[in-house]
N, C-alpha and C positions, 0 to 999 in steps of 0.2 A: 461506493462503499463494500461490504463483505455480498458479495452473490449479484452486484448490481449489473448493470450493463458493461461497465469495463472489466471487472474480476472474470467475471464470467465469458466477455470477448477474449481474453488474455488465457483463460484457459481452453477455448475454443481452437484457439491456437495451436497452443501447447499440447494439449494431453482432450482432444474431444469426445475421446472416451470415458471420461467423465462427469460428461455435460450432459444433462437430464433437461433439455433444453421443452420436454412434452409437459415438464411438471413448471415450467417457470411463472406461469401466470397462476397456479395453485392459491398461491395468499399471497395480503399486500406486502411488500417492501418498504413499504411510505413510514416514514417519519411521524410518530404520532403525540410527539414532546408532551408526553405525559406527568414530568418532571421538569418543574423548571425552579432552581433555585440559582440566581446569578452567582458569578463566580465561583461556585462550587462545584468539584468532581466527587461523584458519590459513586460506590462500587456498582450499584445495579443501573449506572446509566444507559446501557447499553439495552438492557431490557426494557427499561421506561420507553426507551424512545421506539426499540426494534421487536415486538415478544414474539415477533416469528423468526428471529434469530438471522434475521438479512435485510440488507438495506436497497433500496434503488430498484430499478424493473431490468430486473436479466433477461426477460422477453426480448429485449432491444438488443441483444449482445450479438455482433456477428464475428464471424474469424478475420474478415479486412481490418474492422476495429483493433482486433486483437494483435495481428502483425503490425498494426502502423504502431500500438503502445510499447509492444515488445520491442523492437526495432529503436525505437526512442528509449525505452532502460537500458536496451546494450549499449548503445551510442554513447549513454551518458555514462555505465561502467566502464566502458576501453577509456574514456577520456579521464575518467577520474583515475584508473591503475596508472595510466601514461603519467599522469600529473603527480602521483605517489613517486612511481619512481623515477620520476626526473626531481624530483624534490631533494634539495641537497640542505635545506633550511633547518629542518625538524630535529638532523640528529646534534647539528651542529648548537641548537636551542636548548637541548633536553641535556646535552654534555654540560652546557653553562649552569642553568638551573641545578643539574645536581652537584657539580663543583661549588654554585653557592651556598646550598643547603649545607655541603660540609662543614665549611669556615663558619 
């Protein structure tokens, strides 16, 4: 989650100049579970769980993990863009929809 191992690793790969690893253990990023209302979302849920405003263990982050995560995201994005560019059905269905709405 925010500023945890994965997110910090991603930044170590992309923008290491923004990461302050010497501060990674200054406060806990543990989920405190201070608010438990089943099946209800509240505006204060993040603060209730993570009062230090980050989640996870950023000190475990590595550039190698960041490279792995970033490559995975890039591969997914490339695949999604190829699929969108190859798609012929969406415009056809959109035209069908608007033609039916006009009737």
